[in-house]
C-alpha positions as a Python dict, from the first residue, in 0.01 Angstrom:
ca = {
    (1, 'X'): (0, 0, 0),
    (2, 'X'): (87, 246, -274),
    (3, 'X'): (-153, 509, -140),
    (4, 'X'): (-37, 442, 217),
    (5, 'X'): (339, 459, 163),
    (6, 'X'): (405, 659, -157),
    (7, 'X'): (428, 990, 31),
    (8, 'X'): (680, 828, 267),
    (9, 'X'): (911, 741, -21),
    (10, 'X'): (801, 395, -132),
    (11, 'X'): (807, 336, -505),
    (12, 'X'): (567, 67, -617),
    (13, 'X'): (602, -94, -958),
    (14, 'X'): (356, -355, -1077),
    (15, 'X'): (467, -641, -1300),
    (16, 'X'): (217, -810, -1532),
    (17, 'X'): (345, -1163, -1582),
    (18, 'X'): (57, -1344, -1754),
    (19, 'X'): (112, -1210, -2106),
    (20, 'X'): (-202, -996, -2125),
    (21, 'X'): (-238, -745, -2408),
    (22, 'X'): (-189, -375, -2326),
    (23, 'X'): (-560, -294, -2376),
    (24, 'X'): (-660, -550, -2113),
    (25, 'X'): (-395, -425, -1874),
    (26, 'X'): (-503, -60, -1919),
    (27, 'X'): (-869, -151, -1862),
    (28, 'X'): (-790, -318, -1529),
    (29, 'X'): (-558, -34, -1419),
    (30, 'X'): (-824, 227, -1501),
    (31, 'X'): (-1101, 21, -1338),
    (32, 'X'): (-905, -6, -1013),
    (33, 'X'): (-764, 350, -1036),
    (34, 'X'): (-406, 222, -1020),
    (35, 'X'): (-165, 515, -1021),
    (36, 'X'): (169, 332, -993),
    (37, 'X'): (357, 218, -1305),
    (38, 'X'): (295, -136, -1429),
    (39, 'X'): (534, -311, -1664),
    (40, 'X'): (471, -614, -1879),
    (41, 'X'): (697, -871, -2037),
    (42, 'X'): (889, -928, -1713),
    (43, 'X'): (1158, -1192, -1741),
    (44, 'X'): (1399, -1329, -1487),
    (45, 'X'): (1407, -1558, -1188),
    (46, 'X'): (1065, -1626, -1042),
    (47, 'X'): (1028, -1552, -673),
    (48, 'X'): (694, -1729, -648),
    (49, 'X'): (426, -1910, -837),
    (50, 'X'): (153, -1721, -652),
    (51, 'X'): (-21, -1406, -771),
    (52, 'X'): (-26, -1146, -623),
    (53, 'X'): (329, -1141, -500),
    (54, 'X'): (535, -865, -344),
    (55, 'X'): (911, -811, -349),
    (56, 'X'): (1064, -547, -120),
    (57, 'X'): (1406, -402, -195),
    (58, 'X'): (1622, -185, 29),
    (59, 'X'): (1785, 142, -84),
    (60, 'X'): (2081, -52, -221),
    (61, 'X'): (1859, -268, -442),
    (62, 'X'): (1896, -581, -228),
    (63, 'X'): (1589, -805, -201),
    (64, 'X'): (1493, -798, 168),
    (65, 'X'): (1154, -971, 154),
    (66, 'X'): (915, -1142, -83),
    (67, 'X'): (576, -1293, -24),
    (68, 'X'): (204, -1227, -39),
    (69, 'X'): (105, -858, -2),
    (70, 'X'): (-130, -937, 289),
    (71, 'X'): (143, -1118, 486),
    (72, 'X'): (220, -898, 791),
    (73, 'X'): (592, -952, 721),
    (74, 'X'): (551, -763, 391),
    (75, 'X'): (437, -442, 560),
    (76, 'X'): (705, -483, 827),
    (77, 'X'): (971, -511, 554),
    (78, 'X'): (834, -201, 377),
    (79, 'X'): (847, 1, 700),
    (80, 'X'): (1204, -114, 770),
    (81, 'X'): (1317, -30, 415),
    (82, 'X'): (1157, 317, 437),
    (83, 'X'): (1323, 378, 773),
    (84, 'X'): (1659, 274, 622),
    (85, 'X'): (1602, 501, 322),
    (86, 'X'): (1537, 798, 550),
    (87, 'X'): (1845, 720, 760),
    (88, 'X'): (2054, 680, 444),
    (89, 'X'): (1949, 1030, 323),
    (90, 'X'): (1837, 906, -16),
    (91, 'X'): (1794, 1265, -135),
    (92, 'X'): (2165, 1325, -197),
    (93, 'X'): (2234, 1490, -533),
    (94, 'X'): (2454, 1208, -664),
    (95, 'X'): (2216, 934, -551),
    (96, 'X'): (1996, 747, -801),
    (97, 'X'): (1709, 809, -561),
    (98, 'X'): (1757, 1186, -566),
    (99, 'X'): (1441, 1393, -595),
    (100, 'X'): (1376, 1455, -964),
    (101, 'X'): (1370, 1808, -1095),
    (102, 'X'): (1056, 1927, -1267),
    (103, 'X'): (951, 2215, -1487),
    (104, 'X'): (682, 2283, -1224),
    (105, 'X'): (706, 2110, -887),
    (106, 'X'): (418, 1906, -750),
    (107, 'X'): (101, 2110, -714),
    (108, 'X'): (-272, 2088, -765),
    (109, 'X'): (-377, 2139, -1129),
    (110, 'X'): (-728, 2226, -1244),
    (111, 'X'): (-875, 2154, -1585),
    (112, 'X'): (-1130, 2371, -1765),
    (113, 'X'): (-1418, 2169, -1609),
    (114, 'X'): (-1286, 2239, -1258),
    (115, 'X'): (-1158, 1886, -1187),
    (116, 'X'): (-829, 1876, -995),
    (117, 'X'): (-534, 1644, -956),
    (118, 'X'): (-198, 1665, -785),
    (119, 'X'): (114, 1613, -996),
    (120, 'X'): (443, 1767, -1104),
    (121, 'X'): (503, 1885, -1459),
    (122, 'X'): (817, 1704, -1570),
    (123, 'X'): (848, 1843, -1920),
    (124, 'X'): (662, 2012, -2202),
    (125, 'X'): (670, 1920, -2569),
    (126, 'X'): (450, 2141, -2781),
    (127, 'X'): (112, 2147, -2611),
    (128, 'X'): (164, 1810, -2437),
    (129, 'X'): (283, 1808, -2078),
    (130, 'X'): (444, 1507, -1918),
    (131, 'X'): (324, 1491, -1557),
    (132, 'X'): (426, 1275, -1261),
    (133, 'X'): (180, 1174, -989),
    (134, 'X'): (318, 1180, -631),
    (135, 'X'): (362, 802, -650),
    (136, 'X'): (584, 826, -959),
    (137, 'X'): (339, 727, -1232),
    (138, 'X'): (394, 932, -1549),
    (139, 'X'): (118, 1049, -1780),
    (140, 'X'): (81, 1290, -2072),
    (141, 'X'): (-187, 1558, -2086),
    (142, 'X'): (-286, 1829, -2330),
    (143, 'X'): (-216, 2151, -2137),
    (144, 'X'): (-481, 2327, -2348),
    (145, 'X'): (-737, 2141, -2134),
    (146, 'X'): (-606, 2302, -1815),
    (147, 'X'): (-741, 2620, -1657),
    (148, 'X'): (-620, 2952, -1800),
    (149, 'X'): (-425, 3015, -1478),
    (150, 'X'): (-243, 2679, -1501),
    (151, 'X'): (-165, 2733, -1870),
    (152, 'X'): (-17, 3075, -1791),
    (153, 'X'): (202, 2922, -1516),
    (154, 'X'): (330, 2653, -1752),
    (155, 'X'): (410, 2907, -2025),
    (156, 'X'): (597, 3122, -1772),
    (157, 'X'): (801, 2823, -1645),
    (158, 'X'): (872, 2701, -1999),
    (159, 'X'): (1001, 3049, -2084),
    (160, 'X'): (1237, 3035, -1786),
    (161, 'X'): (1020, 3232, -1543),
    (162, 'X'): (1082, 3265, -1169),
    (163, 'X'): (1128, 2957, -952),
    (164, 'X'): (837, 3033, -718),
    (165, 'X'): (538, 2792, -742),
}
């Protein structure tokens, strides 16, 4: 669902609720190539005793559906919430759902080995860039491992270069 709806505005957040250690969680996320953020230590009212479980919230944060991810009603609720978000113009500047600003907007990056990925550069601290995948997942990466062209772009943007990407 994340891959299917992320570009349409859905934000998926996973919640690990079984008390697994971070190494075990990371191994599973890497193994399944999960790109959305996953939090652990979730507390609060339980919506279900079943795993996996999905909760869908509207643009106002109201729970509009919860159930098993494969339940057809789950996808229907996601589509309705996305339609509402579009109609509500969630991109307004004073809205909590406003499009984040980045040092370099979303683009395709290439490392020195020629491998590519699509992400936005959120910030730069020293030689470590904080990047955001299109689905919202944040990761840090040593910009020295990027292509010379990408490193030059980052240095230009960090120095306050032009706004063209």
